[in-house]
C-alpha positions as CSV (number, residue, x, y, z in Angstrom):
1,M,4.7,6.0,43.9
2,K,7.8,4.0,43.1
3,L,9.1,4.8,46.7
4,L,5.8,3.6,48.2
5,T,6.1,0.4,46.1
6,A,9.8,-0.2,47.2
7,T,8.9,0.4,50.9
8,L,6.0,-2.1,50.8
9,L,8.1,-4.7,49.0
10,L,10.9,-4.2,51.7
11,L,8.3,-4.5,54.5
12,C,7.0,-7.8,53.0
13,A,10.5,-9.2,52.7
14,T,11.3,-8.3,56.3
15,A,8.2,-9.8,57.6
16,A,8.7,-13.1,55.6
17,A,12.4,-13.2,56.8
18,Q,11.2,-13.1,60.4
19,A,8.4,-15.5,60.0
20,D,7.9,-18.3,62.5
21,P,9.8,-21.4,61.1
22,F,7.2,-23.8,62.8
23,P,3.9,-21.8,62.2
24,D,1.7,-25.0,62.6
25,G,3.6,-25.9,65.9
26,N,2.6,-25.6,69.5
27,A,5.7,-25.6,71.9
28,A,3.7,-26.9,74.8
29,A,2.6,-29.9,72.8
30,G,6.1,-30.3,71.5
31,K,7.5,-30.4,75.1
32,K,5.0,-33.3,75.9
33,L,6.1,-35.1,73.0
34,F,9.7,-34.7,73.8
35,D,9.2,-36.1,77.2
36,Q,6.7,-38.9,75.9
37,Y,9.2,-40.0,73.3
38,N,11.9,-39.6,75.9
39,C,14.1,-38.0,73.5
40,N,17.0,-37.3,75.9
41,R,17.4,-41.0,76.5
42,C,19.6,-41.2,73.4
43,H,20.9,-37.5,73.9
44,N,22.1,-38.2,77.5
45,A,24.3,-41.2,76.4
46,K,25.7,-39.0,73.5
47,M,26.4,-36.0,75.7
48,G,27.6,-37.6,78.9
49,G,24.5,-37.2,80.9
50,D,23.1,-33.7,79.9
51,G,21.1,-34.5,76.8
52,N,20.1,-30.9,76.2
53,R,23.8,-30.0,75.6
54,I,23.2,-31.8,72.2
55,F,21.2,-28.6,71.1
56,T,23.8,-26.0,72.0
57,R,27.1,-27.7,71.2
58,I,29.6,-25.6,69.1
59,N,29.8,-28.4,66.4
60,R,26.0,-29.0,66.2
61,I,24.8,-30.3,62.9
62,V,21.4,-28.4,62.9
63,N,21.8,-24.8,61.8
64,N,18.5,-24.0,60.3
65,P,14.8,-25.0,60.5
66,Q,15.1,-27.2,57.6
67,Q,18.0,-29.2,59.1
68,L,15.9,-29.4,62.3
69,V,13.0,-31.1,60.5
70,A,15.4,-33.4,58.6
71,R,17.1,-34.4,62.0
72,L,13.6,-34.8,63.6
73,H,13.2,-37.5,60.7
74,V,16.5,-39.2,61.6
75,C,15.8,-39.3,65.4
76,G,12.3,-40.4,64.7
77,G,13.4,-43.3,62.6
78,A,16.2,-44.4,65.0
79,A,13.5,-44.4,67.8
80,K,11.1,-46.2,65.5
81,L,8.5,-43.4,66.0
82,D,5.7,-42.8,63.4
83,M,6.0,-38.9,63.5
84,T,3.3,-36.8,61.7
85,H,3.6,-33.5,60.4
86,K,2.0,-32.0,63.3
87,H,4.5,-33.7,65.8
88,E,7.3,-32.4,63.7
89,Q,5.8,-28.9,63.8
90,D,5.2,-29.2,67.6
91,L,8.7,-30.5,68.3
92,G,10.1,-28.0,66.1
93,A,8.5,-25.2,67.9
94,Y,9.6,-26.5,71.2
95,L,13.2,-27.0,70.3
96,N,13.3,-23.7,68.5
97,Q,11.7,-21.7,71.4
98,N,14.1,-23.3,74.0
99,F,17.4,-24.1,72.1
100,Y,17.8,-22.9,68.5
101,H,16.0,-19.5,68.3
102,F,15.7,-19.7,64.4
103,K,13.9,-16.7,62.8
């Protein structure tokens, strides 16, 4: 019985560790928002013309889903966007699917 309980706890912990960090997000909707908000306008200037490099640079400041959401707030504020929780989830899902690959 103890072995069964321990096995179930381990399986639950593994499933939680591999859970989608943006469960309410839709990557396709996030891509549309990324384009609509013209996010790479600022990134292009910072990265010498290829704004997507900002996501894969060695010294990037976003290293987990929580930091990504915090960064979305910073970028949204700088661009004077009124981002909803749904927008954050969609953008997070898009960026995670295409650049970050957080578990």
